[in-house]
C-alpha positions as CSV (number, residue, x, y, z in Angstrom):
1,X,-47.2,71.2,-102.6
2,X,-44.5,69.1,-104.4
3,X,-45.0,66.6,-107.1
4,X,-43.3,63.2,-107.2
5,X,-40.4,62.8,-109.7
6,X,-39.9,59.1,-110.6
7,X,-36.7,57.6,-112.0
8,X,-37.0,54.6,-114.3
9,X,-35.3,53.0,-117.3
10,X,-35.9,54.8,-120.5
11,X,-38.0,53.1,-123.1
12,X,-37.9,53.6,-126.9
13,X,-40.9,56.0,-126.7
14,X,-38.9,58.4,-124.6
15,X,-36.4,59.1,-127.4
16,X,-38.1,62.2,-128.7
17,X,-38.5,63.8,-125.3
18,X,-34.9,62.9,-124.4
19,X,-33.6,64.6,-127.6
20,X,-35.7,67.7,-126.9
21,X,-34.4,67.9,-123.3
22,X,-30.8,67.3,-124.6
23,X,-31.1,70.2,-127.0
24,X,-32.5,72.5,-124.3
25,X,-29.9,71.5,-121.6
26,X,-26.8,71.7,-123.8
27,X,-27.5,75.3,-124.9
28,X,-25.7,76.6,-121.8
29,X,-22.7,74.3,-122.5
30,X,-22.6,75.5,-126.1
31,X,-22.7,79.1,-124.9
32,X,-20.0,78.4,-122.3
33,X,-17.6,76.9,-124.9
34,X,-18.7,79.0,-127.9
35,X,-19.6,75.8,-129.9
36,X,-23.1,75.2,-131.1
37,X,-22.0,72.3,-133.2
38,X,-21.2,70.1,-130.3
39,X,-22.5,66.5,-130.6
40,X,-25.4,66.7,-128.2
41,X,-26.8,69.6,-130.2
42,X,-26.3,67.9,-133.6
43,X,-27.3,64.3,-132.6
44,X,-30.2,63.0,-134.7
45,X,-33.2,61.0,-133.4
46,X,-31.9,58.0,-135.2
47,X,-28.4,58.3,-133.6
48,X,-30.0,58.7,-130.2
49,X,-32.2,55.6,-130.7
50,X,-29.1,53.6,-131.7
51,X,-27.3,54.9,-128.6
52,X,-30.2,53.9,-126.4
53,X,-30.2,50.4,-128.0
54,X,-26.5,50.0,-127.2
55,X,-26.5,51.0,-123.6
56,X,-28.7,51.8,-120.7
57,X,-30.6,55.1,-120.1
58,X,-32.6,56.4,-117.2
59,X,-35.2,59.1,-117.2
60,X,-36.7,61.2,-114.5
61,X,-40.4,62.0,-115.0
62,X,-42.6,64.7,-113.5
63,X,-45.9,63.3,-114.5
64,X,-45.6,62.4,-118.2
65,X,-42.7,64.8,-118.8
66,X,-39.1,63.7,-119.0
67,X,-37.3,66.3,-116.9
68,X,-33.9,64.6,-116.6
69,X,-31.9,61.8,-118.2
70,X,-28.6,60.0,-118.1
71,X,-27.0,57.3,-120.3
72,X,-24.3,54.7,-119.9
73,X,-22.6,51.9,-121.7
74,X,-20.3,49.2,-120.4
75,X,-17.3,47.8,-122.4
76,X,-15.7,44.4,-122.1
77,X,-12.8,45.7,-120.0
78,X,-14.9,46.6,-116.9
79,X,-15.5,50.3,-117.6
80,X,-19.0,51.7,-117.5
81,X,-19.0,55.1,-119.3
82,X,-21.6,57.5,-118.1
83,X,-22.7,60.4,-120.3
84,X,-25.3,63.0,-121.1
85,X,-26.4,63.6,-117.6
86,X,-28.9,66.4,-118.0
87,X,-31.6,68.1,-115.9
88,X,-34.2,70.5,-117.2
89,X,-33.2,74.0,-116.1
90,X,-36.3,74.5,-114.0
91,X,-35.5,71.3,-112.1
92,X,-31.8,71.9,-111.4
93,X,-30.4,72.4,-107.9
94,X,-32.9,69.9,-106.3
95,X,-30.5,66.9,-106.2
96,X,-32.0,65.2,-109.3
97,X,-28.7,65.0,-111.2
98,X,-27.0,63.3,-108.2
99,X,-29.9,60.9,-107.9
100,X,-29.6,60.0,-111.5
101,X,-25.9,59.5,-111.2
102,X,-26.4,57.2,-108.2
103,X,-29.0,55.2,-110.1
104,X,-27.0,54.7,-113.3
105,X,-24.0,53.7,-111.2
106,X,-26.2,51.2,-109.2
107,X,-27.4,49.7,-112.5
108,X,-23.9,49.1,-113.8
109,X,-22.5,48.0,-110.3
110,X,-25.3,45.4,-110.2
111,X,-23.8,44.0,-113.4
112,X,-20.6,42.4,-112.0
113,X,-18.6,43.3,-115.1
114,X,-18.3,47.0,-114.2
115,X,-15.2,47.7,-112.2
116,X,-15.0,51.4,-112.7
117,X,-17.1,54.3,-113.9
118,X,-15.8,56.9,-116.2
119,X,-17.2,60.2,-117.5
120,X,-16.1,63.3,-119.3
121,X,-16.7,67.0,-118.6
122,X,-15.5,70.2,-120.2
123,X,-12.9,72.1,-118.0
124,X,-15.2,75.1,-117.7
125,X,-18.3,73.2,-116.5
126,X,-17.7,73.9,-112.9
127,X,-21.1,72.8,-111.6
128,X,-20.7,69.4,-113.4
129,X,-17.2,69.0,-112.1
130,X,-18.3,69.8,-108.6
131,X,-21.2,67.3,-108.8
132,X,-18.8,64.5,-110.0
133,X,-16.2,65.3,-107.4
134,X,-18.9,65.2,-104.7
135,X,-19.9,61.7,-105.9
136,X,-16.3,60.4,-105.6
137,X,-15.0,60.9,-109.1
138,X,-11.4,62.0,-109.5
139,X,-9.7,63.4,-112.6
140,X,-7.4,60.9,-114.3
141,X,-6.5,62.7,-117.6
142,X,-7.2,65.7,-119.8
143,X,-7.3,66.1,-123.5
144,X,-7.2,69.5,-125.3
145,X,-9.8,69.4,-128.1
146,X,-9.3,72.9,-129.2
147,X,-8.0,76.2,-127.7
148,X,-11.4,76.7,-125.9
149,X,-12.1,73.2,-124.7
150,X,-10.2,70.7,-122.6
151,X,-12.0,67.5,-121.8
152,X,-11.5,66.2,-118.2
153,X,-11.8,62.4,-117.8
154,X,-12.9,61.4,-114.4
155,X,-13.1,57.9,-112.8
156,X,-14.5,56.2,-109.8
157,X,-14.0,52.7,-108.5
158,X,-17.3,50.7,-108.8
159,X,-16.6,49.1,-105.5
160,X,-17.1,52.5,-103.9
161,X,-20.7,52.7,-105.1
162,X,-23.3,52.9,-102.4
163,X,-26.3,50.7,-103.0
164,X,-29.0,52.9,-104.6
165,X,-32.2,51.8,-106.3
166,X,-32.3,52.3,-110.1
167,X,-35.9,53.3,-109.8
168,X,-37.7,55.4,-107.3
169,X,-39.4,58.6,-106.4
170,X,-38.7,61.7,-104.5
171,X,-40.5,64.9,-103.8
172,X,-39.5,67.9,-105.8
173,X,-41.2,71.3,-106.0
174,X,-42.4,72.0,-109.5
């Protein structure tokens, strides 16, 4: 029997669970790139709280547990930057990442200021790149950070966003 996973706006009380989830989820990225000093693994609780205050964050809950999250922030030029899309390893491959991506896009598309969405991914993060391409993102630039990491910037026109609820539930096996 499956349990219901709900997606809703993050609240201040979610910060500690989000940070713990972030630390867990970014271990595989750190291993992939050989860099355990990457920002998601060194971010402090205070820095995370400040980031949550600046932008908008969504969480997916299985009961009381935060099992996935995504954050975004809009600038004054019409770009909504989406980041730190993460799904607990035991919840991956159930469509939850795509649902969160749709929901954060819908949030920013509902604010008429967002004309485009932008996100970053490492060049070796094939599952992430495949997810983003499948949701209509296209690479627009690359930046070599160091010999082992090239960041790929991907964008999507906000007009292309399907209407999706920012909150909701779906069944997932747990």
